[in-house]
All heavy atoms as TSV, in Angstrom:
chain	resi	resn	atom	element	x	y	z
A	1	MET	N	N	168.970	55.448	110.158
A	1	MET	CA	C	169.770	56.161	111.156
A	1	MET	C	C	168.839	57.086	111.930
A	1	MET	O	O	168.100	57.869	111.346
A	1	MET	CB	C	170.864	56.961	110.447
A	1	MET	CG	C	171.704	57.750	111.387
A	1	MET	SD	S	172.936	58.758	110.542
A	1	MET	CE	C	174.366	57.780	110.887
A	2	SER	N	N	168.912	57.011	113.247
A	2	SER	CA	C	168.052	57.859	114.064
A	2	SER	C	C	168.752	59.187	114.355
A	2	SER	O	O	169.980	59.276	114.357
A	2	SER	CB	C	167.708	57.147	115.371
A	2	SER	OG	O	168.876	56.857	116.071
A	3	PRO	N	N	167.974	60.242	114.611
A	3	PRO	CA	C	168.581	61.551	114.896
A	3	PRO	C	C	169.297	61.524	116.241
A	3	PRO	O	O	168.980	60.704	117.104
A	3	PRO	CB	C	167.376	62.499	114.926
A	3	PRO	CG	C	166.209	61.638	115.231
A	3	PRO	CD	C	166.517	60.290	114.643
A	4	PRO	N	N	170.233	62.431	116.437
A	4	PRO	CA	C	170.927	62.483	117.730
A	4	PRO	C	C	169.959	62.901	118.827
A	4	PRO	O	O	168.936	63.534	118.567
A	4	PRO	CB	C	172.001	63.548	117.515
A	4	PRO	CG	C	171.531	64.356	116.378
A	4	PRO	CD	C	170.697	63.449	115.518
A	5	PRO	N	N	170.260	62.571	120.075
A	5	PRO	CA	C	169.360	62.957	121.175
A	5	PRO	C	C	169.312	64.478	121.327
A	5	PRO	O	O	170.283	65.175	121.047
A	5	PRO	CB	C	169.979	62.300	122.404
A	5	PRO	CG	C	171.392	62.023	122.036
A	5	PRO	CD	C	171.432	61.852	120.543
A	6	LEU	N	N	168.167	64.964	121.767
A	6	LEU	CA	C	168.009	66.393	122.003
A	6	LEU	C	C	168.748	66.804	123.277
A	6	LEU	O	O	168.837	66.043	124.237
A	6	LEU	CB	C	166.530	66.750	122.141
A	6	LEU	CG	C	165.676	66.548	120.897
A	6	LEU	CD1	C	164.218	66.845	121.221
A	6	LEU	CD2	C	166.160	67.428	119.767
A	7	ILE	N	N	169.264	68.017	123.278
A	7	ILE	CA	C	169.916	68.572	124.466
A	7	ILE	C	C	168.857	69.343	125.237
A	7	ILE	O	O	168.161	70.189	124.662
A	7	ILE	CB	C	171.076	69.507	124.066
A	7	ILE	CG1	C	172.123	68.738	123.273
A	7	ILE	CG2	C	171.690	70.172	125.285
A	7	ILE	CD1	C	173.201	69.613	122.665
A	8	ASP	N	N	168.743	69.054	126.533
A	8	ASP	CA	C	167.707	69.754	127.305
A	8	ASP	C	C	168.066	71.234	127.459
A	8	ASP	O	O	169.232	71.621	127.394
A	8	ASP	CB	C	167.483	69.081	128.669
A	8	ASP	CG	C	168.678	69.198	129.569
A	8	ASP	OD1	O	169.751	68.679	129.209
A	8	ASP	OD2	O	168.536	69.813	130.634
A	9	ILE	N	N	167.072	72.058	127.648
A	9	ILE	CA	C	167.221	73.511	127.665
A	9	ILE	C	C	168.147	73.988	128.784
A	9	ILE	O	O	168.910	74.935	128.599
A	9	ILE	CB	C	165.842	74.198	127.738
A	9	ILE	CG1	C	165.937	75.668	127.393
A	9	ILE	CG2	C	165.202	74.039	129.084
A	9	ILE	CD1	C	165.775	75.939	125.953
A	10	GLU	N	N	168.109	73.333	129.956
A	10	GLU	CA	C	168.973	73.739	131.067
A	10	GLU	C	C	170.450	73.534	130.718
A	10	GLU	O	O	171.296	74.364	131.026
A	10	GLU	CB	C	168.629	72.964	132.346
A	10	GLU	CG	C	167.306	73.358	132.954
A	10	GLU	CD	C	166.113	72.678	132.268
A	10	GLU	OE1	O	166.310	71.689	131.523
A	10	GLU	OE2	O	164.990	73.160	132.470
A	11	THR	N	N	170.757	72.436	130.067
A	11	THR	CA	C	172.136	72.165	129.651
A	11	THR	C	C	172.578	73.139	128.571
A	11	THR	O	O	173.692	73.664	128.600
A	11	THR	CB	C	172.266	70.721	129.136
A	11	THR	OG1	O	171.878	69.831	130.178
A	11	THR	CG2	C	173.691	70.414	128.694
A	12	TRP	N	N	171.703	73.402	127.618
A	12	TRP	CA	C	172.044	74.286	126.491
A	12	TRP	C	C	172.406	75.687	126.962
A	12	TRP	O	O	173.329	76.310	126.454
A	12	TRP	CB	C	170.869	74.335	125.515
A	12	TRP	CG	C	171.151	75.114	124.280
A	12	TRP	CD1	C	170.766	76.389	124.006
A	12	TRP	CD2	C	171.910	74.685	123.151
A	12	TRP	NE1	N	171.217	76.777	122.786
A	12	TRP	CE2	C	171.931	75.747	122.226
A	12	TRP	CE3	C	172.562	73.508	122.830
A	12	TRP	CZ2	C	172.573	75.663	121.011
A	12	TRP	CZ3	C	173.200	73.428	121.603
A	12	TRP	CH2	C	173.205	74.504	120.718
A	13	PHE	N	N	171.674	76.221	127.948
A	13	PHE	CA	C	171.886	77.589	128.413
A	13	PHE	C	C	172.656	77.683	129.726
A	13	PHE	O	O	172.775	78.764	130.296
A	13	PHE	CB	C	170.549	78.325	128.539
A	13	PHE	CG	C	169.938	78.637	127.205
A	13	PHE	CD1	C	168.884	77.887	126.716
A	13	PHE	CD2	C	170.443	79.663	126.428
A	13	PHE	CE1	C	168.330	78.170	125.484
A	13	PHE	CE2	C	169.899	79.945	125.184
A	13	PHE	CZ	C	168.839	79.194	124.712
A	14	ALA	N	N	173.198	76.590	130.221
A	14	ALA	CA	C	173.959	76.604	131.478
A	14	ALA	C	C	175.267	77.376	131.297
A	14	ALA	O	O	175.814	77.465	130.193
A	14	ALA	CB	C	174.256	75.179	131.914
A	15	ASP	N	N	175.766	77.928	132.391
A	15	ASP	CA	C	177.060	78.606	132.356
A	15	ASP	C	C	178.143	77.586	131.999
A	15	ASP	O	O	178.118	76.462	132.495
A	15	ASP	CB	C	177.397	79.210	133.722
A	15	ASP	CG	C	176.604	80.467	134.009
A	15	ASP	OD1	O	176.213	81.159	133.053
A	15	ASP	OD2	O	176.381	80.748	135.199
A	16	PRO	N	N	179.111	77.988	131.181
A	16	PRO	CA	C	180.218	77.069	130.895
A	16	PRO	C	C	181.088	76.903	132.141
A	16	PRO	O	O	181.075	77.747	133.044
A	16	PRO	CB	C	180.996	77.778	129.782
A	16	PRO	CG	C	180.692	79.218	129.967
A	16	PRO	CD	C	179.275	79.273	130.506
A	17	GLU	N	N	181.862	75.832	132.182
A	17	GLU	CA	C	182.771	75.634	133.309
A	17	GLU	C	C	183.742	76.805	133.391
A	17	GLU	O	O	184.034	77.311	134.466
A	17	GLU	CB	C	183.533	74.329	133.150
A	17	GLU	CG	C	184.412	74.002	134.328
A	17	GLU	CD	C	185.104	72.670	134.202
A	17	GLU	OE1	O	184.616	71.795	133.480
A	17	GLU	OE2	O	186.157	72.515	134.842
A	18	PHE	N	N	184.268	77.242	132.245
A	18	PHE	CA	C	185.074	78.458	132.163
A	18	PHE	C	C	185.106	78.916	130.721
A	18	PHE	O	O	184.814	78.161	129.811
A	18	PHE	CB	C	186.494	78.266	132.720
A	18	PHE	CG	C	187.374	77.382	131.877
A	18	PHE	CD1	C	188.205	77.935	130.924
A	18	PHE	CD2	C	187.372	76.016	132.054
A	18	PHE	CE1	C	189.014	77.128	130.144
A	18	PHE	CE2	C	188.179	75.198	131.293
A	18	PHE	CZ	C	189.002	75.750	130.326
A	19	SER	N	N	185.432	80.195	130.508
A	19	SER	CA	C	185.516	80.743	129.150
A	19	SER	C	C	186.479	81.923	129.153
A	19	SER	O	O	186.897	82.405	130.200
A	19	SER	CB	C	184.135	81.205	128.671
A	19	SER	OG	O	183.659	82.268	129.470
A	20	GLY	N	N	186.824	82.401	127.977
A	20	GLY	CA	C	187.624	83.604	127.833
A	20	GLY	C	C	189.011	83.523	128.430
A	20	GLY	O	O	189.512	84.525	128.934
A	21	ALA	N	N	189.633	82.351	128.395
A	21	ALA	CA	C	190.974	82.222	128.985
A	21	ALA	C	C	191.963	83.138	128.282
A	21	ALA	O	O	191.901	83.336	127.072
A	21	ALA	CB	C	191.445	80.777	128.891
A	22	SER	N	N	192.858	83.725	129.063
A	22	SER	CA	C	193.837	84.672	128.543
A	22	SER	C	C	195.130	84.552	129.334
A	22	SER	O	O	195.094	84.482	130.566
A	22	SER	CB	C	193.271	86.088	128.658
A	22	SER	OG	O	194.196	87.038	128.225
A	23	ILE	N	N	196.261	84.509	128.638
A	23	ILE	CA	C	197.567	84.481	129.296
A	23	ILE	C	C	198.040	85.913	129.456
A	23	ILE	O	O	197.921	86.730	128.550
A	23	ILE	CB	C	198.582	83.665	128.473
A	23	ILE	CG1	C	198.097	82.229	128.328
A	23	ILE	CG2	C	199.965	83.710	129.104
A	23	ILE	CD1	C	198.956	81.361	127.455
A	24	SER	N	N	198.602	86.223	130.620
A	24	SER	CA	C	199.067	87.580	130.878
A	24	SER	C	C	200.215	87.944	129.941
A	24	SER	O	O	200.881	87.061	129.389
A	24	SER	CB	C	199.528	87.711	132.329
A	24	SER	OG	O	200.723	86.992	132.522
A	25	PRO	N	N	200.462	89.246	129.731
A	25	PRO	CA	C	201.545	89.675	128.840
A	25	PRO	C	C	202.916	89.119	129.229
A	25	PRO	O	O	203.746	88.855	128.369
A	25	PRO	CB	C	201.527	91.199	128.957
A	25	PRO	CG	C	200.114	91.529	129.305
A	25	PRO	CD	C	199.668	90.394	130.201
A	26	ASP	N	N	203.151	88.896	130.534
A	26	ASP	CA	C	204.453	88.350	130.937
A	26	ASP	C	C	204.480	86.818	130.906
A	26	ASP	O	O	205.498	86.205	131.192
A	26	ASP	CB	C	204.872	88.865	132.315
A	26	ASP	CG	C	203.992	88.355	133.442
A	26	ASP	OD1	O	203.039	87.590	133.179
A	26	ASP	OD2	O	204.261	88.725	134.593
A	27	GLY	N	N	203.356	86.179	130.557
A	27	GLY	CA	C	203.300	84.732	130.397
A	27	GLY	C	C	203.203	83.947	131.687
A	27	GLY	O	O	203.267	82.727	131.670
A	28	ALA	N	N	203.035	84.603	132.825
A	28	ALA	CA	C	203.010	83.882	134.103
A	28	ALA	C	C	201.613	83.375	134.467
A	28	ALA	O	O	201.399	82.184	134.498
A	28	ALA	CB	C	203.586	84.746	135.208
A	29	PRO	N	N	200.642	84.252	134.784
A	29	PRO	CA	C	199.327	83.740	135.155
A	29	PRO	C	C	198.375	83.633	133.957
A	29	PRO	O	O	198.564	84.275	132.919
A	29	PRO	CB	C	198.804	84.771	136.151
A	29	PRO	CG	C	199.464	86.034	135.772
A	29	PRO	CD	C	200.795	85.654	135.165
A	30	ILE	N	N	197.372	82.791	134.142
A	30	ILE	CA	C	196.274	82.645	133.195
A	30	ILE	C	C	195.027	83.147	133.901
A	30	ILE	O	O	194.798	82.822	135.067
A	30	ILE	CB	C	196.073	81.177	132.791
A	30	ILE	CG1	C	197.299	80.654	132.047
A	30	ILE	CG2	C	194.807	81.007	131.958
A	30	ILE	CD1	C	197.251	79.171	131.774
A	31	ALA	N	N	194.221	83.939	133.220
A	31	ALA	CA	C	192.948	84.398	133.768
A	31	ALA	C	C	191.830	83.815	132.920
A	31	ALA	O	O	191.994	83.590	131.717
A	31	ALA	CB	C	192.876	85.923	133.749
A	32	CYS	N	N	190.694	83.546	133.535
A	32	CYS	CA	C	189.534	83.077	132.787
A	32	CYS	C	C	188.274	83.539	133.504
A	32	CYS	O	O	188.315	83.999	134.647
A	32	CYS	CB	C	189.553	81.559	132.632
A	32	CYS	SG	S	189.295	80.647	134.155
A	33	LEU	N	N	187.163	83.429	132.816
A	33	LEU	CA	C	185.857	83.765	133.380
A	33	LEU	C	C	185.170	82.458	133.752
A	33	LEU	O	O	185.186	81.504	132.971
A	33	LEU	CB	C	185.013	84.518	132.355
A	33	LEU	CG	C	185.606	85.832	131.849
A	33	LEU	CD1	C	184.747	86.391	130.724
A	33	LEU	CD2	C	185.728	86.834	132.970
A	34	ALA	N	N	184.589	82.407	134.937
A	34	ALA	CA	C	183.857	81.225	135.394
A	34	ALA	C	C	182.793	81.660	136.395
A	34	ALA	O	O	182.969	82.653	137.093
A	34	ALA	CB	C	184.806	80.220	136.030
A	35	PRO	N	N	181.696	80.912	136.466
A	35	PRO	CA	C	180.630	81.300	137.382
A	35	PRO	C	C	180.923	80.938	138.831
A	35	PRO	O	O	181.538	79.917	139.134
A	35	PRO	CB	C	179.428	80.513	136.866
A	35	PRO	CG	C	180.015	79.323	136.199
A	35	PRO	CD	C	181.326	79.773	135.635
A	36	LYS	N	N	180.518	81.818	139.737
A	36	LYS	CA	C	180.502	81.567	141.180
A	36	LYS	C	C	179.718	82.714	141.807
A	36	LYS	O	O	179.698	83.813	141.280
A	36	LYS	CB	C	181.903	81.514	141.774
A	36	LYS	CG	C	181.881	81.043	143.229
A	36	LYS	CD	C	183.230	80.625	143.719
A	36	LYS	CE	C	183.081	80.084	145.130
A	36	LYS	NZ	N	184.314	79.537	145.616
A	37	TYR	N	N	179.095	82.458	142.908
A	37	TYR	CA	C	178.286	83.469	143.599
A	37	TYR	C	C	177.134	83.973	142.721
A	37	TYR	O	O	176.707	85.108	142.843
A	37	TYR	CB	C	179.133	84.647	144.060
A	37	TYR	CG	C	180.380	84.270	144.823
A	37	TYR	CD1	C	181.627	84.594	144.327
A	37	TYR	CD2	C	180.294	83.577	146.024
A	37	TYR	CE1	C	182.778	84.245	145.021
A	37	TYR	CE2	C	181.429	83.217	146.715
A	37	TYR	CZ	C	182.661	83.559	146.210
A	37	TYR	OH	O	183.800	83.201	146.894
A	38	GLY	N	N	176.668	83.147	141.792
A	38	GLY	CA	C	175.538	83.516	140.957
A	38	GLY	C	C	175.861	84.469	139.824
A	38	GLY	O	O	174.964	85.031	139.212
A	39	ARG	N	N	177.135	84.666	139.527
A	39	ARG	CA	C	177.538	85.547	138.420
A	39	ARG	C	C	178.887	85.117	137.877
A	39	ARG	O	O	179.577	84.304	138.479
A	39	ARG	CB	C	177.586	87.000	138.864
A	39	ARG	CG	C	178.612	87.240	139.961
A	39	ARG	CD	C	178.585	88.636	140.498
A	39	ARG	NE	N	177.286	88.846	141.091
A	39	ARG	CZ	C	176.792	90.007	141.409
A	39	ARG	NH1	N	177.493	91.081	141.232
A	39	ARG	NH2	N	175.606	90.125	141.927
A	40	THR	N	N	179.266	85.687	136.767
A	40	THR	CA	C	180.559	85.381	136.162
A	40	THR	C	C	181.654	86.176	136.854
A	40	THR	O	O	181.520	87.372	137.059
A	40	THR	CB	C	180.532	85.716	134.655
A	40	THR	OG1	O	179.496	84.938	134.043
A	40	THR	CG2	C	181.846	85.379	133.996
A	41	ASN	N	N	182.721	85.509	137.239
A	41	ASN	CA	C	183.837	86.129	137.945
A	41	ASN	C	C	185.142	85.829	137.215
A	41	ASN	O	O	185.222	84.924	136.397
A	41	ASN	CB	C	183.930	85.573	139.369
A	41	ASN	CG	C	182.800	86.051	140.230
A	41	ASN	OD1	O	182.830	87.167	140.724
A	41	ASN	ND2	N	181.787	85.223	140.390
A	42	VAL	N	N	186.173	86.584	137.558
A	42	VAL	CA	C	187.510	86.360	137.001
A	42	VAL	C	C	188.271	85.449	137.951
A	42	VAL	O	O	188.296	85.668	139.162
A	42	VAL	CB	C	188.271	87.698	136.827
A	42	VAL	CG1	C	189.702	87.448	136.362
A	42	VAL	CG2	C	187.544	88.587	135.837
A	43	TRP	N	N	188.898	84.436	137.389
A	43	TRP	CA	C	189.715	83.482	138.125
A	43	TRP	C	C	191.132	83.557	137.578
A	43	TRP	O	O	191.329	83.723	136.380
A	43	TRP	CB	C	189.170	82.072	137.944
A	43	TRP	CG	C	187.814	81.892	138.549
A	43	TRP	CD1	C	186.628	82.352	138.058
A	43	TRP	CD2	C	187.507	81.223	139.750
A	43	TRP	NE1	N	185.600	82.004	138.878
A	43	TRP	CE2	C	186.115	81.297	139.926
A	43	TRP	CE3	C	188.269	80.551	140.690
A	43	TRP	CZ2	C	185.483	80.735	141.021
A	43	TRP	CZ3	C	187.627	79.979	141.774
A	43	TRP	CH2	C	186.244	80.080	141.935
A	44	VAL	N	N	192.118	83.403	138.448
A	44	VAL	CA	C	193.524	83.484	138.035
A	44	VAL	C	C	194.266	82.275	138.601
A	44	VAL	O	O	194.017	81.854	139.735
A	44	VAL	CB	C	194.171	84.791	138.549
A	44	VAL	CG1	C	195.646	84.852	138.188
A	44	VAL	CG2	C	193.445	85.999	137.995
A	45	ARG	N	N	195.175	81.737	137.792
A	45	ARG	CA	C	196.039	80.642	138.245
A	45	ARG	C	C	197.350	80.723	137.492
A	45	ARG	O	O	197.446	81.351	136.444
A	45	ARG	CB	C	195.392	79.289	138.035
A	45	ARG	CG	C	195.247	78.906	136.565
A	45	ARG	CD	C	194.692	77.500	136.451
A	45	ARG	NE	N	194.530	77.074	135.098
A	45	ARG	CZ	C	195.463	76.486	134.356
A	45	ARG	NH1	N	196.656	76.271	134.859
A	45	ARG	NH2	N	195.215	76.121	133.131
A	46	GLY	N	N	198.379	80.091	138.011
A	46	GLY	CA	C	199.672	80.034	137.339
A	46	GLY	C	C	199.629	79.073	136.159
A	46	GLY	O	O	198.774	78.173	136.119
A	47	ILE	N	N	200.534	79.225	135.222
A	47	ILE	CA	C	200.504	78.379	134.021
A	47	ILE	C	C	200.821	76.917	134.328
A	47	ILE	O	O	200.438	76.036	133.569
A	47	ILE	CB	C	201.445	78.903	132.907
A	47	ILE	CG1	C	202.885	78.972	133.406
A	47	ILE	CG2	C	200.982	80.244	132.400
A	47	ILE	CD1	C	203.880	79.249	132.289
A	48	HIS	N	N	201.477	76.647	135.443
A	48	HIS	CA	C	201.806	75.267	135.804
A	48	HIS	C	C	200.864	74.701	136.863
A	48	HIS	O	O	201.086	73.597	137.356
A	48	HIS	CB	C	203.259	75.172	136.270
A	48	HIS	CG	C	204.235	75.580	135.215
A	48	HIS	ND1	N	204.409	74.872	134.042
A	48	HIS	CD2	C	205.062	76.641	135.120
A	48	HIS	CE1	C	205.315	75.471	133.286
A	48	HIS	NE2	N	205.722	76.564	133.928
A	49	GLU	N	N	199.820	75.437	137.217
A	49	GLU	CA	C	198.843	74.980	138.199
A	49	GLU	C	C	197.654	74.351	137.498
A	49	GLU	O	O	197.425	74.591	136.300
A	49	GLU	CB	C	198.378	76.143	139.074
A	49	GLU	CG	C	199.478	76.725	139.945
A	49	GLU	CD	C	199.006	77.951	140.713
A	49	GLU	OE1	O	198.080	78.645	140.244
A	49	GLU	OE2	O	199.559	78.206	141.779
A	50	GLU	N	N	196.902	73.579	138.234
A	50	GLU	CA	C	195.700	72.945	137.706
A	50	GLU	C	C	194.525	73.929	137.741
A	50	GLU	O	O	194.540	74.898	138.505
A	50	GLU	CB	C	195.348	71.705	138.537
A	50	GLU	CG	C	196.414	70.629	138.502
A	50	GLU	CD	C	196.583	70.047	137.117
A	50	GLU	OE1	O	195.573	69.867	136.406
A	50	GLU	OE2	O	197.736	69.767	136.739
A	51	HIS	N	N	193.500	73.638	136.936
A	51	HIS	CA	C	192.314	74.487	136.910
A	51	HIS	C	C	191.687	74.587	138.304
A	51	HIS	O	O	191.193	75.635	138.701
A	51	HIS	CB	C	191.315	73.931	135.892
A	51	HIS	CG	C	190.094	74.752	135.737
A	51	HIS	ND1	N	190.113	76.032	135.236
A	51	HIS	CD2	C	188.801	74.490	136.045
A	51	HIS	CE1	C	188.886	76.525	135.223
A	51	HIS	NE2	N	188.076	75.608	135.711
A	52	ALA	N	N	191.737	73.515	139.068
A	52	ALA	CA	C	191.159	73.512	140.424
A	52	ALA	C	C	191.907	74.440	141.377
A	52	ALA	O	O	191.375	74.808	142.428
A	52	ALA	CB	C	191.155	72.093	140.977
A	53	ASP	N	N	193.127	74.843	141.030
A	53	ASP	CA	C	193.917	75.733	141.882
A	53	ASP	C	C	193.628	77.215	141.633
A	53	ASP	O	O	194.190	78.071	142.316
A	53	ASP	CB	C	195.419	75.496	141.661
A	53	ASP	CG	C	195.842	74.099	142.046
A	53	ASP	OD1	O	195.269	73.557	143.010
A	53	ASP	OD2	O	196.727	73.542	141.378
A	54	ALA	N	N	192.778	77.518	140.679
A	54	ALA	CA	C	192.480	78.916	140.348
A	54	ALA	C	C	191.851	79.636	141.539
A	54	ALA	O	O	191.136	79.033	142.339
A	54	ALA	CB	C	191.544	78.982	139.148
A	55	VAL	N	N	192.128	80.934	141.646
A	55	VAL	CA	C	191.612	81.767	142.729
A	55	VAL	C	C	190.646	82.786	142.140
A	55	VAL	O	O	190.963	83.472	141.163
A	55	VAL	CB	C	192.776	82.508	143.436
A	55	VAL	CG1	C	192.263	83.463	144.489
A	55	VAL	CG2	C	193.748	81.509	144.023
A	56	CYS	N	N	189.458	82.896	142.744
A	56	CYS	CA	C	188.477	83.888	142.305
A	56	CYS	C	C	188.937	85.263	142.789
A	56	CYS	O	O	189.142	85.463	143.982
A	56	CYS	CB	C	187.110	83.549	142.880
A	56	CYS	SG	S	185.815	84.683	142.380
A	57	VAL	N	N	189.126	86.201	141.862
A	57	VAL	CA	C	189.633	87.525	142.236
A	57	VAL	C	C	188.579	88.624	142.131
A	57	VAL	O	O	188.868	89.772	142.417
A	57	VAL	CB	C	190.891	87.905	141.408
A	57	VAL	CG1	C	192.035	86.956	141.718
A	57	VAL	CG2	C	190.594	87.931	139.932
A	58	THR	N	N	187.383	88.277	141.720
A	58	THR	CA	C	186.267	89.232	141.730
A	58	THR	C	C	185.098	88.561	142.428
A	58	THR	O	O	184.943	87.349	142.374
A	58	THR	CB	C	185.839	89.633	140.303
A	58	THR	OG1	O	185.473	88.454	139.592
A	58	THR	CG2	C	186.943	90.347	139.571
A	59	HIS	N	N	184.281	89.348	143.077
A	59	HIS	CA	C	183.154	88.771	143.788
A	59	HIS	C	C	181.855	89.536	143.578
A	59	HIS	O	O	180.793	88.967	143.687
A	59	HIS	CB	C	183.443	88.690	145.287
A	59	HIS	CG	C	184.644	87.886	145.603
A	59	HIS	ND1	N	184.658	86.512	145.564
A	59	HIS	CD2	C	185.904	88.246	145.923
A	59	HIS	CE1	C	185.855	86.067	145.862
A	59	HIS	NE2	N	186.637	87.098	146.082
A	60	ASP	N	N	181.934	90.823	143.303
A	60	ASP	CA	C	180.704	91.596	143.249
A	60	ASP	C	C	180.689	92.658	142.162
A	60	ASP	O	O	179.893	93.571	142.203
A	60	ASP	CB	C	180.431	92.249	144.600
A	60	ASP	CG	C	181.564	93.165	145.035
A	60	ASP	OD1	O	182.540	93.328	144.285
A	60	ASP	OD2	O	181.454	93.719	146.140
A	61	GLU	N	N	181.546	92.557	141.183
A	61	GLU	CA	C	181.548	93.549	140.124
A	61	GLU	C	C	181.411	92.868	138.766
A	61	GLU	O	O	181.852	91.749	138.580
A	61	GLU	CB	C	182.833	94.383	140.164
A	61	GLU	CG	C	184.065	93.524	140.131
A	61	GLU	CD	C	185.194	94.105	140.948
A	61	GLU	OE1	O	184.996	94.344	142.135
A	61	GLU	OE2	O	186.256	94.294	140.380
A	62	TYR	N	N	180.750	93.534	137.823
A	62	TYR	CA	C	180.588	92.966	136.489
A	62	TYR	C	C	181.813	93.274	135.645
A	62	TYR	O	O	182.305	94.391	135.627
A	62	TYR	CB	C	179.358	93.541	135.788
A	62	TYR	CG	C	179.314	93.144	134.344
A	62	TYR	CD1	C	178.930	91.858	133.985
A	62	TYR	CD2	C	179.703	94.021	133.341
A	62	TYR	CE1	C	178.920	91.466	132.668
A	62	TYR	CE2	C	179.696	93.629	132.018
A	62	TYR	CZ	C	179.298	92.349	131.686
A	62	TYR	OH	O	179.294	91.967	130.385
A	63	LEU	N	N	182.286	92.263	134.968
A	63	LEU	CA	C	183.389	92.433	134.025
A	63	LEU	C	C	182.932	91.882	132.684
A	63	LEU	O	O	182.607	90.718	132.573
A	63	LEU	CB	C	184.635	91.685	134.505
A	63	LEU	CG	C	185.209	92.224	135.809
A	63	LEU	CD1	C	186.220	91.250	136.355
A	63	LEU	CD2	C	185.842	93.568	135.577
A	64	GLY	N	N	182.927	92.720	131.683
A	64	GLY	CA	C	182.494	92.282	130.369
A	64	GLY	C	C	183.551	91.473	129.626
A	64	GLY	O	O	183.267	90.830	128.655
A	65	GLY	N	N	184.778	91.479	130.087
A	65	GLY	CA	C	185.850	90.735	129.449
A	65	GLY	C	C	187.126	90.903	130.243
A	65	GLY	O	O	187.141	91.517	131.302
A	66	LEU	N	N	188.190	90.359	129.741
A	66	LEU	CA	C	189.465	90.417	130.433
A	66	LEU	C	C	190.429	91.312	129.684
A	66	LEU	O	O	190.517	91.271	128.473
A	66	LEU	CB	C	190.093	89.021	130.510
A	66	LEU	CG	C	189.288	87.964	131.241
A	66	LEU	CD1	C	189.975	86.614	131.109
A	66	LEU	CD2	C	189.161	88.340	132.690
A	67	VAL	N	N	191.157	92.136	130.422
A	67	VAL	CA	C	192.209	92.977	129.852
A	67	VAL	C	C	193.419	92.805	130.736
A	67	VAL	O	O	193.368	93.096	131.927
A	67	VAL	CB	C	191.795	94.461	129.819
A	67	VAL	CG1	C	192.929	95.311	129.281
A	67	VAL	CG2	C	190.546	94.655	128.976
A	68	GLY	N	N	194.519	92.311	130.175
A	68	GLY	CA	C	195.726	92.099	130.953
A	68	GLY	C	C	196.375	93.418	131.321
A	68	GLY	O	O	196.310	94.399	130.576
A	69	GLU	N	N	197.018	93.456	132.475
A	69	GLU	CA	C	197.709	94.671	132.900
A	69	GLU	C	C	198.806	94.987	131.910
A	69	GLU	O	O	199.570	94.127	131.493
A	69	GLU	CB	C	198.305	94.440	134.292
A	69	GLU	CG	C	198.959	95.684	134.843
A	69	GLU	CD	C	199.478	95.444	136.258
A	69	GLU	OE1	O	198.865	94.668	136.994
A	69	GLU	OE2	O	200.500	96.045	136.578
A	70	GLY	N	N	198.879	96.229	131.481
A	70	GLY	CA	C	199.885	96.638	130.519
A	70	GLY	C	C	199.514	96.367	129.072
A	70	GLY	O	O	200.300	96.607	128.170
A	71	SER	N	N	198.299	95.868	128.834
A	71	SER	CA	C	197.926	95.565	127.452
A	71	SER	C	C	197.026	96.629	126.842
A	71	SER	O	O	196.479	96.443	125.786
A	71	SER	CB	C	197.235	94.203	127.383
A	71	SER	OG	O	196.009	94.232	128.095
A	72	ARG	N	N	196.839	97.738	127.523
A	72	ARG	CA	C	195.956	98.795	127.012
A	72	ARG	C	C	196.686	99.729	126.112
A	72	ARG	O	O	197.796	99.975	126.145
A	72	ARG	CB	C	195.351	99.578	128.166
A	72	ARG	CG	C	194.476	98.708	128.988
A	72	ARG	CD	C	193.830	99.506	130.064
A	72	ARG	NE	N	193.135	98.544	130.889
A	72	ARG	CZ	C	192.491	98.847	131.959
A	72	ARG	NH1	N	192.438	100.077	132.367
A	72	ARG	NH2	N	191.885	97.953	132.654
């Protein structure tokens, strides 16, 4: 049995398509982190919408994670 193929370094350290998905406290929108503009941004979409329908709601600020409104 031969070993599995190696994963190249660019693939291993590439940004994920999205991460940190979170449903809002009222259950309506879903927020997630995804790369755009050379950094990680927050994207929001409705629970019945497709991932491609998500809207980028941050453009120039760093967010270390997601906190839903009213969840503090």
